[in-house]
VOMARNU-848897 format. One record per residue: residue in one letter; x, y, z of N, C-alpha, C in turn. Coordinates in steps of 0.2 Angstrom, whole numbers, padded with zeros to 4 digits, always signed. Layout:
N
aXYZXYZXYZ ...
//
This chain:
433
x+0130-0092+0161+0125-0095+0156+0119-0097+0159 x+0113-0097+0157+0107-0101+0161+0109-0108+0160 x+0108-0112+0166+0111-0118+0166+0104-0123+0165 x+0100-0121+0161+0094-0126+0159+0091-0128+0165 x+0090-0125+0171+0087-0127+0176+0083-0120+0178 x+0078-0121+0184+0075-0115+0186+0075-0117+0194 x+0075-0113+0198+0074-0113+0205+0066-0116+0207 x+0067-0120+0212+0060-0122+0214+0054-0117+0214 x+0055-0112+0218+0049-0108+0217+0047-0105+0212 x+0052-0103+0206+0050-0100+0201+0047-0105+0197 x+0049-0112+0197+0046-0117+0193+0039-0119+0195 x+0037-0118+0202+0030-0119+0204+0027-0114+0200 x+0028-0108+0200+0025-0101+0196+0023-0105+0189 x+0030-0107+0186+0028-0110+0179+0022-0114+0178 x+0022-0119+0183+0019-0125+0182+0011-0122+0184 x+0010-0118+0188+0004-0115+0189+0002-0112+0183 x+0005-0108+0180+0004-0104+0174+0003-0108+0168 x+0005-0114+0167+0005-0118+0162-0002-0122+0163 x-0004-0123+0168-0012-0127+0170-0016-0122+0169 x-0016-0116+0172-0020-0111+0171-0021-0108+0164 x-0017-0107+0161-0017-0105+0154-0021-0111+0149 x-0019-0116+0149-0022-0123+0146-0029-0122+0149 x-0030-0123+0155-0038-0124+0157-0042-0118+0157 x-0040-0113+0158-0044-0107+0159-0042-0101+0154 x-0038-0101+0151-0036-0095+0147-0037-0097+0139 x-0035-0103+0137-0035-0104+0130-0043-0104+0127 x-0047-0108+0131-0054-0107+0128-0056-0101+0127 x-0054-0096+0130-0058-0090+0127-0056-0089+0120 x-0050-0090+0117-0050-0090+0110-0056-0092+0105 x-0059-0098+0108-0064-0099+0104-0070-0095+0105 x-0072-0093+0112-0077-0088+0113-0078-0082+0109 x-0071-0080+0107-0071-0073+0106-0068-0072+0098 x-0070-0078+0094-0070-0079+0088-0062-0080+0086 x-0058-0081+0090-0050-0081+0089-0048-0074+0086 x-0051-0068+0086-0049-0063+0084-0044-0058+0089 x-0039-0058+0088-0034-0054+0091-0036-0047+0091 x-0041-0044+0089-0043-0037+0088-0048-0037+0095 x-0050-0043+0096-0055-0043+0102-0051-0042+0107 x-0045-0044+0108-0041-0044+0114-0039-0037+0115 x-0039-0032+0110-0037-0025+0110-0043-0021+0114 x-0048-0023+0112-0054-0018+0112-0056-0018+0120 x-0058-0014+0123-0062-0012+0129-0066-0020+0130 x-0066-0023+0137-0069-0028+0138-0077-0026+0138 x-0081-0030+0135-0088-0029+0135-0091-0031+0143 x-0097-0029+0144-0099-0032+0151-0099-0039+0151 x-0100-0044+0147-0101-0051+0146-0093-0053+0148 x-0088-0050+0144-0081-0053+0143-0078-0052+0150 x-0081-0046+0153-0077-0044+0160-0079-0048+0166 x-0085-0049+0165-0087-0055+0170-0082-0062+0170 x-0080-0063+0165-0075-0069+0164-0067-0067+0165 x-0065-0061+0162-0059-0059+0161-0056-0057+0168 x-0060-0052+0172-0058-0048+0177-0057-0054+0183 x-0061-0059+0184-0059-0064+0190-0052-0067+0188 x-0051-0069+0181-0044-0072+0179-0038-0067+0180 x-0039-0061+0179-0034-0057+0181-0033-0056+0189 x-0038-0056+0192-0037-0055+0199-0033-0063+0204 x-0035-0068+0199-0030-0074+0200-0024-0073+0199 x-0022-0070+0193-0015-0068+0191-0012-0064+0197 x-0015-0059+0199-0012-0054+0203-0012-0058+0211 x-0015-0062+0212-0013-0066+0218-0008-0070+0218 x-0007-0074+0213-0001-0076+0212+0006-0073+0211 x+0005-0066+0211+0011-0060+0209+0013-0061+0203 x+0011-0062+0198+0011-0063+0192+0009-0058+0187 x+0007-0053+0188+0004-0047+0185+0010-0042+0182 x+0010-0041+0176+0015-0037+0173+0022-0038+0176 x+0024-0045+0175+0031-0047+0177+0036-0044+0174 x+0036-0039+0168+0041-0037+0165+0043-0030+0168 x+0039-0028+0174+0040-0021+0177+0043-0023+0183 x+0047-0017+0187+0049-0018+0194+0044-0018+0199 x+0047-0021+0204+0041-0021+0210+0039-0014+0212 x+0044-0009+0210+0040-0002+0212+0035-0001+0208 x+0032-0004+0202+0028-0003+0199+0023-0009+0199 x+0024-0014+0204+0018-0019+0203+0020-0025+0199 x+0026-0026+0197+0029-0031+0194+0034-0035+0199 x+0038-0040+0196+0042-0044+0198+0048-0042+0197 x+0050-0038+0191+0057-0036+0190+0061-0042+0186 x+0057-0047+0184+0061-0053+0181+0065-0052+0176 x+0071-0055+0175+0075-0054+0169+0072-0057+0163 x+0076-0057+0157+0073-0058+0151+0073-0067+0151 x+0078-0070+0154+0076-0078+0153+0070-0080+0157 x+0069-0077+0163+0063-0079+0166+0056-0077+0162 x+0058-0071+0159+0052-0067+0155+0051-0074+0149 x+0055-0074+0147+0056-0080+0141+0052-0086+0142 x+0053-0089+0148+0049-0094+0151+0042-0094+0152 x+0042-0087+0155+0034-0084+0155+0031-0084+0149 x+0034-0081+0145+0030-0079+0138+0030-0084+0133 x+0034-0089+0134+0033-0096+0129+0025-0099+0131 x+0023-0098+0138+0018-0100+0139+0012-0097+0138 x+0013-0089+0138+0007-0084+0136+0007-0086+0130 x+0012-0086+0125+0011-0087+0117+0006-0092+0115 x+0004-0096+0119-0001-0101+0117-0007-0099+0115 x-0010-0093+0118-0016-0090+0117-0016-0083+0116 x-0021-0081+0112-0022-0073+0110-0023-0069+0116 x-0028-0073+0122-0028-0069+0128-0023-0068+0134 x-0018-0073+0133-0013-0074+0138-0011-0067+0141 x-0007-0063+0135-0005-0056+0137-0010-0052+0142 x-0015-0052+0139-0021-0047+0143-0022-0049+0150 x-0022-0056+0151-0024-0058+0158-0019-0058+0162 x-0012-0057+0159-0006-0057+0164-0004-0050+0164 x-0007-0045+0161-0005-0038+0161+0001-0036+0156 x+0002-0040+0151+0008-0038+0147+0007-0038+0140 x+0000-0036+0138-0003-0036+0131+0001-0030+0127 x+0002-0031+0121+0006-0025+0118-0001-0021+0113 x+0001-0014+0112+0007-0011+0113+0008-0008+0121 x+0003-0010+0125+0003-0007+0132+0010-0009+0136 x+0012-0015+0135+0018-0017+0139+0024-0011+0138 x+0026-0012+0130+0032-0007+0128+0029+0000+0131 x+0024+0003+0130+0023+0009+0132+0024+0011+0138 x+0022+0005+0144+0022+0005+0150+0029+0005+0153 x+0033+0003+0148+0041+0001+0150+0044+0008+0149 x+0043+0012+0143+0046+0018+0142+0043+0023+0146 x+0038+0024+0148+0034+0028+0153+0039+0027+0159 x+0041+0021+0162+0043+0019+0167+0051+0022+0167 x+0053+0021+0162+0061+0023+0160+0061+0031+0160 x+0057+0034+0155+0058+0040+0154+0052+0046+0155 x+0046+0044+0158+0042+0047+0160+0044+0052+0165 x+0042+0059+0166+0040+0062+0173+0036+0059+0178 x+0036+0062+0184+0032+0060+0190+0025+0061+0188 x+0024+0066+0185+0017+0069+0183+0015+0065+0177 x+0018+0063+0172+0016+0058+0167+0015+0051+0169 x+0018+0049+0174+0017+0042+0176+0011+0041+0180 x+0009+0047+0183+0003+0047+0189-0002+0047+0184 x-0003+0051+0178-0008+0052+0173-0009+0046+0169 x-0002+0043+0166-0003+0039+0161-0002+0031+0163 x+0003+0031+0167+0006+0024+0167+0003+0021+0173 x+0000+0022+0178-0003+0020+0183-0010+0017+0182 x-0013+0021+0179-0019+0018+0175-0019+0013+0171 x-0013+0013+0166-0011+0008+0161-0010+0001+0164 x-0006+0002+0170-0005-0004+0173-0011-0007+0178 x-0015-0003+0180-0022-0006+0182-0026-0009+0178 x-0024-0008+0172-0029-0011+0166-0036-0006+0165 x-0035+0001+0168-0041+0005+0167-0041+0009+0160 x-0035+0009+0157-0036+0012+0150-0031+0008+0146 x-0031+0009+0139-0028+0007+0133-0023+0012+0132 x-0018+0011+0127-0013+0015+0124-0012+0013+0117 x-0008+0018+0113-0007+0017+0106+0000+0019+0106 x+0003+0016+0100+0011+0018+0099+0011+0020+0091 x+0011+0026+0090+0012+0030+0083+0018+0031+0081 x+0021+0026+0076+0027+0027+0075+0028+0027+0066 x+0027+0021+0064+0026+0019+0057+0023+0024+0053 x+0026+0026+0047+0023+0031+0042+0022+0027+0035 x+0018+0029+0031+0015+0026+0025+0022+0026+0021 x+0026+0030+0019+0031+0030+0015+0038+0028+0017 x+0037+0028+0025+0043+0027+0028+0046+0019+0031 x+0040+0015+0031+0042+0008+0032+0046+0008+0038 x+0051+0003+0037+0055+0003+0043+0061+0007+0044 x+0062+0012+0039+0067+0017+0041+0065+0024+0043 x+0067+0025+0050+0063+0030+0053+0067+0038+0051 x+0072+0037+0046+0075+0042+0044+0071+0046+0039 x+0067+0043+0036+0061+0046+0032+0055+0048+0033 x+0055+0048+0040+0048+0050+0043+0048+0058+0042 x+0042+0060+0041+0039+0067+0039+0035+0070+0045 x+0031+0067+0048+0026+0070+0054+0032+0074+0059 x+0029+0079+0059+0033+0086+0063+0030+0089+0068 x+0034+0091+0072+0031+0094+0078+0035+0101+0079 x+0032+0107+0079+0036+0114+0080+0035+0117+0083 x+0038+0121+0087+0036+0125+0093+0031+0130+0091 x+0026+0132+0096+0022+0138+0096+0021+0141+0102 x+0027+0145+0105+0027+0148+0110+0029+0142+0115 x+0026+0140+0120+0027+0134+0124+0025+0127+0122 x+0021+0129+0118+0018+0122+0114+0020+0120+0108 x+0018+0113+0107+0021+0111+0101+0014+0109+0096 x+0015+0110+0090+0009+0108+0084+0012+0102+0080 x+0008+0096+0081+0011+0091+0078+0007+0090+0070 x+0010+0088+0065+0006+0089+0059+0010+0082+0055 x+0005+0078+0052+0008+0073+0048+0004+0066+0048 x+0005+0061+0045+0002+0055+0045+0006+0049+0048 x+0003+0045+0050+0005+0037+0053+0001+0033+0052 x+0005+0027+0051+0001+0020+0047+0002+0015+0054 x-0003+0011+0053-0002+0005+0058-0002+0008+0065 x-0005+0011+0067-0006+0014+0075-0010+0010+0078 x-0005+0005+0081-0008-0001+0086-0012+0000+0090 x-0020-0002+0091-0024+0000+0096-0027+0007+0097 x-0025+0011+0091-0028+0018+0092-0035+0019+0092 x-0040+0015+0090-0047+0015+0091-0048+0015+0099 x-0044+0011+0103-0048+0010+0110-0042+0014+0114 x-0038+0017+0111-0033+0021+0116-0035+0027+0120 x-0033+0027+0125-0035+0035+0129-0028+0039+0128 x-0023+0037+0126-0018+0041+0123-0013+0038+0118 x-0009+0042+0116-0005+0040+0109+0002+0041+0111 x+0008+0038+0110+0014+0040+0111+0016+0040+0103 x+0017+0047+0101+0020+0049+0094+0026+0050+0093 x+0029+0048+0088+0037+0048+0087+0036+0053+0080 x+0039+0060+0082+0040+0065+0077+0046+0067+0076 x+0046+0072+0070+0053+0075+0069+0052+0083+0073 x+0057+0084+0077+0058+0090+0080+0063+0095+0078 x+0069+0092+0075+0075+0095+0071+0077+0091+0068 x+0075+0094+0062+0075+0090+0054+0083+0091+0052 x+0085+0096+0054+0093+0096+0051+0097+0093+0056 x+0095+0090+0061+0099+0085+0065+0102+0078+0062 x+0106+0075+0065+0108+0069+0062+0100+0064+0064 x+0101+0059+0060+0095+0053+0061+0093+0051+0068 x+0099+0051+0072+0098+0049+0078+0096+0056+0083 x+0096+0060+0081+0094+0066+0086+0089+0071+0083 x+0086+0069+0076+0080+0073+0074+0072+0072+0077 x+0072+0067+0079+0064+0066+0082+0065+0066+0089 x+0058+0066+0092+0057+0066+0100+0049+0062+0099 x+0048+0061+0106+0041+0057+0107+0038+0062+0112 x+0031+0061+0110+0026+0066+0113+0020+0061+0117 x+0018+0062+0121+0011+0059+0124+0006+0064+0123 x+0000+0061+0119-0005+0064+0116-0012+0062+0118 x-0015+0064+0122-0022+0061+0125-0026+0060+0117 x-0031+0056+0117-0034+0054+0112-0039+0058+0110 x-0042+0062+0115-0048+0068+0114-0044+0075+0110 x-0038+0074+0110-0035+0081+0108-0038+0083+0102 x-0040+0089+0098-0043+0090+0093-0037+0090+0087 x-0039+0087+0082-0034+0086+0076-0033+0079+0075 x-0035+0074+0079-0032+0067+0077-0038+0064+0073 x-0037+0061+0069-0042+0058+0064-0040+0051+0061 x-0044+0047+0063-0043+0041+0060-0045+0040+0053 x-0041+0040+0048-0042+0041+0041-0045+0033+0039 x-0045+0028+0041-0047+0022+0040-0044+0016+0046 x-0048+0010+0047-0047+0006+0051-0043+0000+0047 x-0037+0001+0047-0033-0004+0043-0033-0010+0046 x-0035-0015+0043-0035-0022+0047-0028-0027+0045 x-0027-0032+0047-0022-0037+0046-0025-0044+0044 x-0021-0048+0042-0022-0055+0039-0025-0058+0045 x-0032-0060+0045-0035-0063+0050-0042-0059+0053 x-0040-0053+0052-0045-0047+0054-0051-0048+0050 x-0058-0047+0052-0063-0047+0048-0063-0039+0045 x-0066-0039+0040-0066-0033+0035-0069-0027+0040 x-0064-0022+0041-0066-0015+0044-0066-0017+0052 x-0064-0022+0055-0064-0021+0062-0055-0022+0065 x-0051-0022+0060-0045-0020+0062-0044-0016+0066 x-0037-0015+0069-0036-0011+0075-0028-0008+0074 x-0026-0007+0068-0020-0004+0066-0021+0002+0062 x-0025+0008+0064-0028+0012+0060-0023+0016+0057 x-0024+0020+0050-0020+0024+0047-0023+0032+0051 x-0018+0035+0054-0021+0040+0057-0016+0048+0055 x-0020+0052+0054-0019+0060+0054-0019+0064+0058 x-0013+0068+0059-0013+0073+0064-0012+0080+0060 x-0017+0084+0062-0019+0090+0060-0019+0096+0065 x-0013+0101+0066-0013+0104+0070-0014+0102+0077 x-0012+0097+0079-0013+0093+0086-0008+0097+0090 x-0011+0102+0095-0009+0105+0099-0008+0103+0106 x-0001+0101+0109+0000+0099+0116+0005+0104+0119 x+0005+0102+0126+0010+0107+0129+0015+0104+0130 x+0021+0109+0134+0027+0106+0135+0029+0100+0138 x+0023+0100+0144+0023+0093+0147+0021+0086+0144 x+0019+0086+0137+0017+0081+0133+0025+0078+0131 x+0030+0081+0132+0037+0078+0128+0039+0073+0133 x+0039+0066+0130+0042+0061+0133+0049+0060+0132 x+0054+0060+0139+0062+0060+0139+0064+0066+0135 x+0070+0066+0132+0071+0073+0131+0070+0074+0124 x+0072+0081+0122+0070+0082+0115+0076+0078+0111 x+0074+0077+0105+0078+0073+0101+0081+0066+0103 x+0079+0063+0107+0080+0056+0110+0075+0051+0108 x+0071+0053+0103+0066+0047+0101+0069+0040+0099 x+0074+0042+0095+0078+0035+0093+0079+0030+0098 x+0082+0033+0103+0085+0030+0108+0080+0026+0113 x+0074+0030+0113+0068+0027+0118+0065+0023+0114 x+0065+0023+0106+0062+0018+0103+0065+0012+0103 x+0072+0012+0103+0077+0006+0103+0075+0003+0110 x+0076+0006+0115+0075+0003+0122+0067+0000+0122 x+0062+0002+0118+0056-0001+0118+0056-0007+0114 x+0060-0007+0108+0059-0011+0104+0063-0018+0105 x+0069-0016+0108+0074-0023+0109+0070-0028+0114 x+0067-0026+0119+0065-0031+0123+0057-0033+0119 x+0054-0029+0116+0047-0031+0112+0049-0036+0106 x+0054-0035+0102+0056-0039+0098+0058-0047+0101 x+0062-0047+0107+0063-0052+0111+0056-0056+0113 x+0051-0052+0116+0046-0054+0119+0041-0058+0114 x+0041-0055+0107+0038-0058+0101+0041-0065+0100 x+0047-0066+0100+0050-0071+0100+0048-0076+0104 x+0048-0075+0111+0046-0079+0117+0038-0082+0115 x+0034-0077+0114+0028-0080+0112+0027-0084+0107 x+0032-0083+0102+0031-0088+0097+0033-0095+0097 x+0037-0095+0102+0038-0102+0106+0033-0106+0107 x+0029-0101+0112+0022-0104+0113+0017-0106+0107 x+0016-0101+0104+0012-0101+0097+0014-0108+0093 x+0021-0109+0092+0023-0115+0088+0024-0121+0092 x+0024-0121+0099+0023-0127+0102+0017-0129+0103 x+0012-0124+0102+0004-0127+0102+0002-0131+0096 x+0005-0129+0090+0005-0132+0085+0006-0138+0084 x+0014-0140+0087+0016-0145+0086+0013-0150+0092 x+0010-0148+0097+0007-0152+0102+0001-0156+0098 x-0002-0152+0094-0008-0154+0089-0006-0160+0083 x+0000-0158+0081+0004-0161+0076+0005-0169+0078 x+0007-0168+0085+0009-0176+0088+0003-0179+0090 x-0002-0175+0093-0008-0180+0095-0012-0183+0088 x-0013-0176+0083-0015-0180+0077-0013-0186+0075 x-0005-0186+0074-0002-0192+0072-0004-0199+0074 x-0005-0198+0082-0006-0204+0086-0015-0206+0086 x-0019-0201+0085-0025-0202+0084-0029-0205+0078 x-0025-0202+0073-0030-0202+0065-0028-0209+0063 x-0034-0213+0063-0032-0220+0059-0031-0220+0051 x-0028-0224+0048-0027-0224+0040-0029-0232+0040 x-0027-0234+0033-0029-0240+0031-0023-0245+0033 x-0017-0243+0035-0011-0247+0038-0010-0245+0045 x-0014-0242+0050-0013-0240+0057-0014-0233+0057 x-0009-0231+0061-0011-0222+0063-0006-0218+0058 x-0007-0212+0057-0004-0208+0054+0005-0208+0058 x+0005-0209+0063+0011-0209+0067+0015-0215+0063 x+0012-0221+0059+0017-0227+0058+0019-0224+0051 x+0017-0219+0048+0019-0216+0041+0026-0213+0042 x+0030-0216+0038+0038-0213+0038+0039-0206+0036 x+0034-0203+0031+0035-0196+0030+0031-0192+0036 x+0026-0194+0039+0023-0191+0044+0028-0191+0050 x+0032-0195+0052+0038-0196+0057+0042-0191+0055 x+0043-0190+0049+0050-0186+0047+0048-0179+0048 x+0041-0178+0046+0039-0171+0048+0039-0168+0057 x+0037-0174+0060+0037-0173+0066+0044-0171+0070 x+0049-0176+0067+0057-0175+0069+0058-0168+0067 x+0057-0166+0060+0059-0159+0058+0057-0153+0062 x+0050-0154+0065+0048-0148+0069+0051-0149+0075 x+0051-0154+0079+0055-0155+0084+0061-0152+0084 x+0065-0153+0080+0072-0150+0080+0072-0142+0079 x+0067-0141+0074+0067-0133+0073+0064-0128+0080 x+0060-0132+0082+0057-0129+0089+0062-0129+0095 x+0065-0134+0096+0071-0134+0100+0077-0130+0099 x+0079-0129+0092+0084-0125+0091+0082-0117+0091 x+0076-0116+0089+0075-0108+0091+0072-0107+0098 x+0070-0112+0102+0070-0111+0109+0076-0109+0112 x+0081-0113+0110+0089-0111+0114+0091-0105+0110 x+0089-0104+0105+0091-0098+0103+0089-0091+0106 x+0083-0092+0108+0079-0085+0112+0081-0087+0118 x+0083-0092+0121+0085-0092+0128+0092-0088+0129 x+0096-0090+0124+0103-0088+0124+0104-0081+0123 x+0099-0078+0119+0097-0071+0117+0095-0068+0124 x+0091-0070+0128+0088-0068+0134+0094-0067+0139 x+0097-0073+0139+0103-0073+0144+0109-0066+0142 x+0110-0065+0134+0114-0061+0133+0111-0054+0136 x+0106-0054+0135+0103-0046+0138+0103-0046+0144 x+0102-0051+0148+0102-0050+0155+0109-0049+0157 x+0114-0052+0155+0120-0052+0157+0124-0045+0154 x+0124-0044+0148+0127-0039+0144+0123-0032+0141 x+0117-0035+0142+0113-0027+0141+0110-0028+0132 x+0105-0024+0131+0104-0024+0125+0106-0022+0118 x+0111-0018+0119+0116-0017+0113+0120-0023+0112 x+0123-0027+0117+0127-0032+0116+0123-0037+0113 x+0117-0038+0114+0113-0043+0112+0110-0042+0106 x+0111-0036+0102+0106-0036+0097+0107-0039+0090 x+0113-0044+0091+0114-0047+0084+0109-0054+0087 x+0110-0055+0093+0106-0062+0094+0098-0061+0094 x+0096-0054+0097+0088-0053+0096+0086-0053+0088 x+0091-0051+0083+0089-0049+0078+0089-0056+0074 x+0093-0062+0076+0093-0068+0074+0086-0071+0076 x+0085-0071+0084+0078-0073+0085+0072-0071+0080 x+0073-0064+0077+0067-0061+0074+0067-0065+0068 x+0072-0065+0064+0074-0069+0058+0071-0076+0058 x+0073-0080+0064+0070-0086+0064+0064-0088+0066 x+0060-0083+0070+0053-0085+0072+0049-0087+0067 x+0049-0081+0062+0045-0082+0056+0045-0088+0053 x+0051-0090+0051+0053-0096+0047+0050-0103+0051 x+0052-0103+0057+0051-0108+0061+0044-0109+0063 x+0040-0103+0064+0033-0104+0065+0029-0106+0058 x+0032-0103+0052+0029-0105+0046+0028-0113+0044 x+0035-0116+0045+0035-0124+0043+0032-0128+0049 x+0033-0125+0057+0028-0130+0061+0022-0130+0060 x+0019-0124+0059+0012-0123+0060+0008-0127+0053 x+0012-0126+0048+0011-0128+0040+0010-0136+0041 x+0015-0138+0045+0015-0147+0045+0009-0148+0049 x+0007-0145+0055+0003-0146+0058-0005-0146+0055 x-0005-0141+0053-0011-0138+0049-0012-0144+0042 x-0008-0145+0039-0009-0150+0034-0010-0157+0036 x-0007-0158+0042-0008-0166+0046-0017-0166+0047 x-0019-0161+0048-0027-0161+0052-0031-0161+0045 x-0029-0161+0039-0033-0159+0033-0037-0154+0033 x-0044-0155+0030-0049-0148+0030-0050-0146+0037 x-0050-0150+0042-0051-0147+0049-0045-0143+0051 x-0039-0144+0048-0034-0139+0051-0035-0132+0047 x-0039-0132+0042-0039-0125+0039-0048-0123+0041 x-0051-0125+0046-0056-0123+0049-0056-0119+0055 x-0061-0116+0057-0060-0112+0061-0062-0115+0069 x-0062-0123+0069-0064-0126+0073-0058-0129+0077 x-0053-0128+0075-0046-0128+0080-0042-0122+0079 x-0038-0121+0084-0034-0115+0084-0029-0115+0077 x-0028-0119+0072-0022-0120+0069-0023-0113+0063 x-0030-0113+0061-0030-0107+0055-0028-0100+0058 x-0030-0098+0064-0028-0093+0068-0020-0092+0069 x-0017-0098+0071-0011-0098+0071-0007-0096+0065 x-0009-0099+0060-0007-0098+0053-0008-0093+0051 x-0013-0088+0051-0014-0081+0050-0009-0076+0054 x-0007-0080+0058-0002-0075+0062+0006-0075+0060 x+0006-0080+0056+0014-0082+0053+0016-0076+0050 x+0011-0073+0043+0016-0069+0039+0018-0063+0043 x+0014-0059+0048+0016-0053+0051+0022-0053+0055 x+0023-0061+0058+0030-0062+0062+0036-0059+0059 x+0036-0060+0051+0042-0057+0048+0042-0050+0046 x+0036-0046+0050+0036-0039+0048+0036-0034+0054 x+0033-0037+0059+0033-0033+0065+0038-0031+0068 x+0039-0024+0071+0045-0023+0075+0052-0025+0069 x+0050-0022+0063+0056-0023+0058+0056-0029+0055 x+0056-0029+0046+0056-0034+0043+0063-0039+0044 x+0062-0045+0042+0068-0050+0042+0073-0047+0038 x+0073-0043+0033+0078-0041+0029+0083-0037+0033 x+0080-0032+0037+0083-0026+0040+0087-0031+0046 x+0083-0036+0049+0088-0039+0054+0093-0044+0051 x+0093-0046+0045+0098-0050+0042+0103-0045+0041 x+0102-0039+0039+0107-0034+0038+0110-0033+0046 x+0107-0031+0051+0110-0031+0057+0114-0037+0059 x+0112-0043+0058+0116-0048+0059+0122-0049+0056 x+0123-0047+0049+0128-0049+0045+0133-0043+0046 x+0131-0037+0049+0136-0031+0050+0139-0034+0056 x+0135-0035+0062+0139-0038+0068+0144-0043+0069 x+0141-0048+0063+0145-0054+0063+0153-0052+0059 x+0152-0048+0054+0158-0047+0050+0161-0041+0053 x+0160-0038+0058+0165-0034+0062+0169-0038+0066 x+0169-0045+0067+0173-0049+0070+0178-0051+0065 x+0179-0050+0059+0183-0054+0055+0186-0048+0050 x+0191-0049+0047+0196-0046+0043+0197-0049+0037 x+0199-0043+0032+0200-0046+0025+0207-0051+0024 x+0207-0056+0020+0214-0060+0019+0220-0055+0020 x+0224-0056+0021+0230-0053+0022+0234-0052+0015 x+0234-0058+0012+0237-0056+0005+0232-0058-0001 x+0235-0062-0007+0232-0063-0013+0227-0069-0012 x+0228-0073-0007+0224-0079-0006+0221-0079+0001 x+0217-0083+0001+0212-0085+0007+0216-0088+0013 x+0216-0086+0019+0219-0088+0025+0220-0097+0024 x+0215-0100+0022+0215-0106+0022+0218-0110+0015 x+0220-0106+0012+0222-0107+0004+0228-0112+0005 x+0229-0118+0003+0234-0122+0004+0240-0120+0002 x+0242-0119-0004+0248-0115-0006+0252-0109-0002 x+0248-0106+0002+0249-0100+0005+0251-0102+0012 x+0250-0108+0016+0253-0109+0021+0259-0109+0021 x+0260-0108+0028+0269-0107+0029+0273-0114+0028 x+0279-0113+0026+0283-0119+0026+0282-0124+0031 x+0281-0121+0039+0281-0127+0044+0274-0129+0043 x+0270-0125+0042+0262-0128+0042+0261-0133+0037 x+0265-0133+0031+0263-0137+0024+0268-0145+0027 x+0273-0143+0029+0278-0149+0031+0273-0153+0037 x+0270-0149+0041+0266-0154+0046+0260-0157+0043 x+0257-0152+0038+0251-0156+0034+0254-0162+0031 x+0259-0162+0028+0261-0168+0023+0263-0174+0028 x+0267-0173+0034+0268-0178+0038+0261-0181+0041 x+0257-0177+0042+0251-0181+0045+0248-0185+0040 x+0248-0181+0034+0244-0186+0028+0248-0192+0027 x+0255-0192+0027+0259-0198+0025+0258-0203+0030 x+0257-0200+0037+0254-0205+0042+0249-0208+0042 x+0244-0205+0040+0237-0206+0039+0236-0211+0034 x+0239-0211+0028+0240-0216+0022+0244-0222+0024 x+0248-0222+0028+0253-0228+0031+0247-0232+0035 x+0243-0229+0040+0240-0233+0043+0234-0236+0038 
//
């Protein structure tokens, strides 16, 4: 298990990141109106002047796209190291794009690296890693929600080509993407794990229609970047198939397992930023009888936030260690536990910090309003909380068996005679003392 220490060389990288993000990256949240949609968009000439040099400094430190292997320009760090990195990046909406690990490009790059052909990597992956293009992941459907067994978008053969028809919802970054990774039904009569395939679809392909620009909490009206997309007779060649036919479910799981954990990692940073502001506010704000920090109710809130944040951080690091040691399947329950906990912890900690700041906390003059707006989606992205609770319960219950008889195993009258005599002897001895 991770021994709660890092080697000096990697700790120096973390120290550099912490200073760099606080001093150089976090201020960008204010300059770009704190909107995550701005991070998705191609850089304007004005922003490029600021952002490109920051990205170059990250590359100089060898910290660009750390989730990828050295053959793709990354460091090949395991999940524990990525957790320590991402909790720093999670402090700011701009962190991931400046460090080359922004969603959905991160997950798309990972599955291209794992399942793409050499031609696909040359055409799509390398420009993606260089930050020259953006990508979109098109999976969710309006009627299907979190259950891919209900998906209807279909691809059928037409000679060597495939024809795609259907609709997708919340296709992240579709407005700016150069290509889409689309999950569709290719074998409707197969089992739910074998009925779907994934395709790489260039954004200029005829038949792709953005029905409307769906925004989420915090997006200005009409500026959101998770559109409702309709595919009408979209024709792609055989070289568009990503991985094997019928393997989309497995590819999606490979993509989502790390993505879910990375969301939790970055939520540590988001939550810690709010907690730092809560503590600073408590020590700075004067009241009639001293500072807010002198108030027992305020101190109780700080203690609760500290406990929740530390518990959550350890849960995430343990899940990361599980994934490094035993792989994503063995770590599934741990990752789902992180996914359930992150929305709850972020909600409680950010709310306390925002409330302690009064009206200022609800304004656009601190990051707290943006952090608060991000909280509701944490329980929805990459599978809602209820789905992950079901995963956890099934995994936990698999380690137990029903009671062997009419009574629970801990029911006193059902204990063996030896156990009952031992219990009664211990009780009598205790009473004498």
